Legacy VTK file of the C-alpha trace (Angstrom):
# vtk DataFile Version 3.0
C-alpha trace
ASCII
DATASET POLYDATA
POINTS 187 float
-5.201 33.428 -3.036
-2.629 32.627 -5.680
-1.783 28.684 -5.755
2.213 28.552 -6.782
3.216 25.188 -7.791
6.914 24.708 -6.626
9.025 21.814 -6.325
9.596 20.678 -3.266
13.058 20.715 -3.678
13.101 24.309 -3.948
13.072 26.322 -0.245
10.091 27.697 0.826
9.796 30.387 2.807
6.900 31.799 5.129
6.523 34.774 2.932
5.199 32.519 -0.215
1.671 32.420 -0.853
1.739 28.704 0.075
3.020 29.191 3.590
0.978 26.337 5.084
3.402 24.236 2.901
6.504 24.962 5.054
4.754 24.086 7.962
3.804 20.718 6.643
7.904 20.108 5.781
9.551 18.581 3.113
9.756 14.676 2.197
12.427 12.508 3.270
14.384 10.663 0.373
16.734 7.746 0.843
19.857 7.814 -1.380
19.104 7.210 -5.115
15.660 8.091 -4.876
14.270 10.144 -7.935
12.889 13.603 -6.286
11.760 14.974 -9.569
9.738 11.859 -9.930
8.402 12.308 -6.321
7.841 16.151 -7.585
5.694 14.623 -10.758
3.592 11.869 -8.677
3.189 15.511 -5.544
1.804 17.755 -8.587
-0.410 15.254 -10.112
-2.352 14.711 -7.176
-2.185 18.043 -6.135
-4.010 18.802 -9.544
-6.411 16.422 -8.537
-7.539 17.671 -5.202
-6.690 21.325 -5.947
-5.867 22.376 -2.388
-7.018 25.481 -0.731
-6.295 25.145 2.893
-4.037 23.634 5.229
-5.907 20.313 5.815
-6.376 20.004 1.860
-2.389 20.448 1.552
-1.937 17.928 4.180
-4.085 15.476 2.597
-1.740 15.901 -0.760
1.255 15.345 1.682
-0.187 12.450 2.823
-1.507 10.659 -0.103
1.883 11.425 -1.903
3.683 10.087 0.913
1.708 7.246 1.365
1.774 6.036 -2.125
5.662 6.997 -2.510
6.726 4.592 0.586
4.231 2.145 -0.849
6.694 1.797 -4.133
9.667 2.293 -2.079
8.590 -1.079 0.099
7.913 -2.731 -2.839
11.524 -2.301 -4.255
12.739 -3.243 -0.871
11.170 -6.327 -1.115
12.662 -7.221 -4.386
15.960 -6.139 -2.703
15.582 -8.803 0.071
15.186 -11.401 -2.303
18.088 -10.517 -4.548
20.098 -10.415 -1.333
19.398 -13.674 -0.490
20.731 -15.589 -3.655
23.773 -16.791 -2.170
22.447 -18.419 0.598
19.431 -20.068 -0.787
21.883 -21.308 -3.486
23.764 -22.739 -0.625
21.348 -24.271 0.974
19.917 -25.842 -2.157
23.375 -27.206 -2.734
23.734 -28.320 0.775
22.377 -31.951 0.248
24.634 -32.474 -2.679
27.873 -31.577 -0.687
26.951 -33.646 2.383
29.178 -32.626 5.616
31.166 -29.856 3.498
28.563 -26.697 4.026
31.601 -24.548 3.461
32.209 -26.083 -0.300
28.052 -25.238 -0.973
28.328 -21.640 0.173
31.768 -21.576 -1.928
30.251 -22.757 -5.042
27.106 -20.540 -4.598
29.401 -17.808 -3.951
31.129 -18.353 -7.335
27.688 -18.929 -9.241
27.045 -15.110 -8.587
30.787 -14.113 -8.768
32.226 -12.351 -12.437
35.493 -14.639 -12.573
36.379 -18.013 -13.898
35.141 -19.678 -11.074
31.772 -19.033 -12.244
31.499 -21.169 -15.557
32.115 -24.248 -13.025
30.117 -23.173 -10.515
27.209 -23.071 -13.191
27.954 -26.331 -14.344
27.622 -27.675 -10.659
24.290 -26.299 -10.595
23.275 -27.190 -13.659
24.284 -30.644 -12.833
22.061 -30.791 -9.991
19.036 -29.321 -11.673
18.797 -26.370 -9.731
17.377 -23.519 -11.552
17.257 -19.870 -11.034
13.391 -19.869 -10.166
14.066 -22.220 -7.038
16.876 -20.154 -6.107
14.472 -17.251 -6.069
11.687 -19.173 -4.459
14.210 -20.405 -1.991
15.511 -16.932 -1.122
11.854 -15.785 -0.677
11.906 -18.604 1.976
14.997 -17.317 3.538
13.528 -13.881 3.700
9.758 -14.829 4.356
9.629 -12.620 7.551
11.339 -9.769 6.525
9.217 -9.833 3.276
5.962 -10.671 5.632
6.893 -7.381 7.762
6.977 -5.676 4.538
3.866 -6.643 3.159
2.425 -5.483 6.312
3.711 -1.866 5.760
2.382 -2.001 2.094
-0.840 -2.988 3.439
-1.037 -0.275 6.115
-0.047 2.333 3.324
-2.648 0.723 0.997
-5.071 1.058 3.546
-4.577 4.714 4.635
-3.797 5.732 0.749
-7.460 4.333 -0.062
-9.172 6.073 3.104
-7.726 9.282 2.258
-8.648 8.585 -1.611
-12.363 7.906 -0.220
-12.459 11.213 1.876
-11.638 13.163 -1.227
-14.059 11.312 -3.191
-16.770 12.083 -0.084
-15.914 15.585 -0.291
-15.905 16.169 -4.094
-19.725 14.497 -4.247
-20.802 16.924 -1.528
-19.610 19.820 -3.331
-21.333 18.663 -6.509
-24.568 17.988 -4.640
-24.194 21.431 -2.828
-23.846 23.066 -6.631
-26.788 21.064 -7.939
-29.031 22.319 -4.799
-27.900 25.868 -4.837
-30.490 27.961 -7.052
-30.090 29.114 -10.531
-29.953 32.760 -11.082
-31.119 33.305 -14.843
-31.186 37.305 -14.608
LINES 1 188
187 0 1 2 3 4 5 6 7 8 9 10 11 12 13 14 15 16 17 18 19 20 21 22 23 24 25 26 27 28 29 30 31 32 33 34 35 36 37 38 39 40 41 42 43 44 45 46 47 48 49 50 51 52 53 54 55 56 57 58 59 60 61 62 63 64 65 66 67 68 69 70 71 72 73 74 75 76 77 78 79 80 81 82 83 84 85 86 87 88 89 90 91 92 93 94 95 96 97 98 99 100 101 102 103 104 105 106 107 108 109 110 111 112 113 114 115 116 117 118 119 120 121 122 123 124 125 126 127 128 129 130 131 132 133 134 135 136 137 138 139 140 141 142 143 144 145 146 147 148 149 150 151 152 153 154 155 156 157 158 159 160 161 162 163 164 165 166 167 168 169 170 171 172 173 174 175 176 177 178 179 180 181 182 183 184 185 186
Protein backbone atom coordinates (compact mmCIF):
# COMPACT_ATOMS: atom_id res chain seq x y z
CA UNK A 1 0.00 0.00 0.00
CA UNK A 2 1.52 3.33 -1.00
CA UNK A 3 1.41 6.12 1.57
CA UNK A 4 0.35 9.48 0.17
CA UNK A 5 1.29 12.43 2.39
CA UNK A 6 -1.51 14.90 1.75
CA UNK A 7 -2.39 18.13 3.45
CA UNK A 8 -5.44 17.92 5.66
CA UNK A 9 -6.67 21.06 3.96
CA UNK A 10 -7.02 19.12 0.71
CA UNK A 11 -10.21 17.24 0.03
CA UNK A 12 -9.91 13.51 0.58
CA UNK A 13 -11.95 11.00 -1.34
CA UNK A 14 -12.66 7.36 -0.65
CA UNK A 15 -10.57 6.43 -3.68
CA UNK A 16 -7.32 7.75 -2.14
CA UNK A 17 -4.71 5.24 -1.02
CA UNK A 18 -5.40 6.35 2.55
CA UNK A 19 -9.19 6.29 2.31
CA UNK A 20 -9.44 5.61 6.04
CA UNK A 21 -8.20 9.18 6.61
CA UNK A 22 -11.43 10.33 5.02
CA UNK A 23 -13.33 8.29 7.60
CA UNK A 24 -11.50 9.98 10.48
CA UNK A 25 -12.41 13.44 9.23
CA UNK A 26 -10.70 16.77 9.12
CA UNK A 27 -9.65 18.73 12.20
CA UNK A 28 -11.59 21.76 13.40
CA UNK A 29 -9.88 25.12 13.48
CA UNK A 30 -10.72 28.33 15.25
CA UNK A 31 -10.57 31.59 13.34
CA UNK A 32 -6.99 32.70 12.86
CA UNK A 33 -5.39 29.32 13.52
CA UNK A 34 -2.55 28.34 11.21
CA UNK A 35 -3.67 25.28 9.23
CA UNK A 36 -0.23 24.92 7.66
CA UNK A 37 1.33 24.70 11.15
CA UNK A 38 -1.18 21.98 12.02
CA UNK A 39 -0.28 20.11 8.83
CA UNK A 40 3.44 20.34 9.67
CA UNK A 41 2.80 19.02 13.18
CA UNK A 42 0.65 16.19 11.85
CA UNK A 43 3.23 15.28 9.22
CA UNK A 44 5.99 15.14 11.87
CA UNK A 45 3.88 12.86 14.06
CA UNK A 46 2.82 10.78 11.08
CA UNK A 47 6.47 10.37 10.05
CA UNK A 48 7.31 9.09 13.53
CA UNK A 49 4.39 6.67 13.83
CA UNK A 50 4.40 5.58 10.17
CA UNK A 51 0.74 4.53 10.11
CA UNK A 52 -0.20 1.33 8.32
CA UNK A 53 -3.73 0.75 9.58
CA UNK A 54 -6.74 2.85 10.40
CA UNK A 55 -5.89 2.45 14.09
CA UNK A 56 -2.40 3.84 13.48
CA UNK A 57 -3.93 6.73 11.56
CA UNK A 58 -6.37 7.34 14.43
CA UNK A 59 -3.41 7.50 16.85
CA UNK A 60 -1.71 10.05 14.59
CA UNK A 61 -4.89 12.12 14.50
CA UNK A 62 -5.50 11.87 18.25
CA UNK A 63 -1.92 12.73 19.14
CA UNK A 64 -1.87 15.69 16.76
CA UNK A 65 -5.22 16.97 18.02
CA UNK A 66 -4.30 16.61 21.69
CA UNK A 67 -1.08 18.57 21.28
CA UNK A 68 -2.76 21.19 19.06
CA UNK A 69 -5.62 21.67 21.53
CA UNK A 70 -3.19 21.88 24.46
CA UNK A 71 -1.32 24.72 22.75
CA UNK A 72 -4.61 26.44 21.87
CA UNK A 73 -5.77 26.35 25.49
CA UNK A 74 -2.45 27.77 26.69
CA UNK A 75 -2.92 30.71 24.29
CA UNK A 76 -6.44 31.19 25.65
CA UNK A 77 -5.14 31.39 29.21
CA UNK A 78 -2.93 34.32 28.21
CA UNK A 79 -5.85 35.95 26.42
CA UNK A 80 -7.99 35.58 29.56
CA UNK A 81 -5.41 37.39 31.66
CA UNK A 82 -5.07 40.10 29.02
CA UNK A 83 -8.84 40.56 28.93
CA UNK A 84 -8.91 41.15 32.69
CA UNK A 85 -6.49 44.07 32.71
CA UNK A 86 -9.08 46.86 32.89
CA UNK A 87 -11.07 45.10 35.64
CA UNK A 88 -7.85 44.28 37.45
CA UNK A 89 -6.51 47.82 37.38
CA UNK A 90 -9.90 49.19 38.35
CA UNK A 91 -9.98 47.00 41.45
CA UNK A 92 -6.41 48.03 42.34
CA UNK A 93 -7.36 51.70 41.99
CA UNK A 94 -10.62 51.37 43.94
CA UNK A 95 -9.12 51.96 47.42
CA UNK A 96 -7.66 55.28 46.23
CA UNK A 97 -10.99 56.45 44.81
CA UNK A 98 -13.13 55.59 47.83
CA UNK A 99 -16.80 55.54 46.92
CA UNK A 100 -16.23 56.72 43.34
CA UNK A 101 -15.73 53.31 41.68
CA UNK A 102 -16.83 54.73 38.33
CA UNK A 103 -13.81 57.08 38.40
CA UNK A 104 -11.50 54.11 39.14
CA UNK A 105 -12.99 52.23 36.18
CA UNK A 106 -12.65 55.28 33.92
CA UNK A 107 -8.98 55.70 34.89
CA UNK A 108 -8.38 52.00 34.18
CA UNK A 109 -10.04 52.28 30.77
CA UNK A 110 -8.02 55.40 29.95
CA UNK A 111 -4.80 53.64 31.00
CA UNK A 112 -5.38 51.10 28.21
CA UNK A 113 -6.70 53.58 25.64
CA UNK A 114 -4.74 55.24 22.89
CA UNK A 115 -5.88 58.81 23.38
CA UNK A 116 -4.71 61.84 25.40
CA UNK A 117 -6.29 60.52 28.58
CA UNK A 118 -3.78 57.68 28.66
CA UNK A 119 -0.94 59.93 29.83
CA UNK A 120 -3.02 61.29 32.71
CA UNK A 121 -4.09 57.75 33.69
CA UNK A 122 -0.47 56.53 33.54
CA UNK A 123 0.59 59.31 35.91
CA UNK A 124 -2.17 58.39 38.36
CA UNK A 125 -1.29 54.68 38.29
CA UNK A 126 2.39 55.52 38.72
CA UNK A 127 1.58 57.91 41.58
CA UNK A 128 -0.17 55.07 43.43
CA UNK A 129 2.78 52.74 42.76
CA UNK A 130 0.77 50.17 40.83
CA UNK A 131 2.98 48.13 38.48
CA UNK A 132 2.15 46.14 35.36
CA UNK A 133 3.14 42.97 37.26
CA UNK A 134 0.56 43.78 39.94
CA UNK A 135 -2.09 44.37 37.30
CA UNK A 136 -1.30 41.03 35.61
CA UNK A 137 -1.19 39.16 38.93
CA UNK A 138 -4.53 40.62 39.91
CA UNK A 139 -5.84 39.75 36.42
CA UNK A 140 -4.90 36.14 37.11
CA UNK A 141 -6.89 36.37 40.34
CA UNK A 142 -9.85 37.97 38.55
CA UNK A 143 -9.91 35.13 35.98
CA UNK A 144 -8.72 32.38 38.35
CA UNK A 145 -11.77 30.12 38.00
CA UNK A 146 -11.60 30.19 34.22
CA UNK A 147 -7.81 29.68 34.31
CA UNK A 148 -8.25 26.67 36.61
CA UNK A 149 -10.80 25.19 34.21
CA UNK A 150 -8.36 25.66 31.33
CA UNK A 151 -5.58 24.11 33.44
CA UNK A 152 -7.73 21.00 33.87
CA UNK A 153 -8.32 20.88 30.13
CA UNK A 154 -4.59 21.16 29.46
CA UNK A 155 -3.87 18.44 32.01
CA UNK A 156 -6.45 16.12 30.43
CA UNK A 157 -4.91 16.60 27.00
CA UNK A 158 -1.38 16.11 28.35
CA UNK A 159 -2.46 12.87 30.05
CA UNK A 160 -4.12 11.58 26.88
CA UNK A 161 -1.13 12.63 24.77
CA UNK A 162 1.33 10.94 27.13
CA UNK A 163 -0.76 7.76 27.06
CA UNK A 164 -0.68 7.75 23.27
CA UNK A 165 3.09 8.30 23.23
CA UNK A 166 3.67 5.51 25.74
CA UNK A 167 1.44 3.21 23.70
CA UNK A 168 3.44 4.02 20.57
CA UNK A 169 6.75 3.42 22.37
CA UNK A 170 5.44 0.11 23.73
CA UNK A 171 4.48 -0.97 20.21
CA UNK A 172 7.93 0.00 18.90
CA UNK A 173 9.63 -2.04 21.62
CA UNK A 174 7.50 -5.08 20.73
CA UNK A 175 8.44 -4.76 17.06
CA UNK A 176 12.13 -4.44 17.92
CA UNK A 177 11.91 -7.43 20.27
CA UNK A 178 10.22 -9.50 17.55
CA UNK A 179 12.96 -8.53 15.08
CA UNK A 180 15.67 -9.65 17.50
CA UNK A 181 13.93 -12.99 18.07
CA UNK A 182 13.46 -13.68 14.36
CA UNK A 183 15.95 -16.21 13.00
CA UNK A 184 18.63 -14.78 10.75
CA UNK A 185 18.91 -16.48 7.36
CA UNK A 186 22.57 -16.47 6.26
CA UNK A 187 22.03 -18.11 2.85
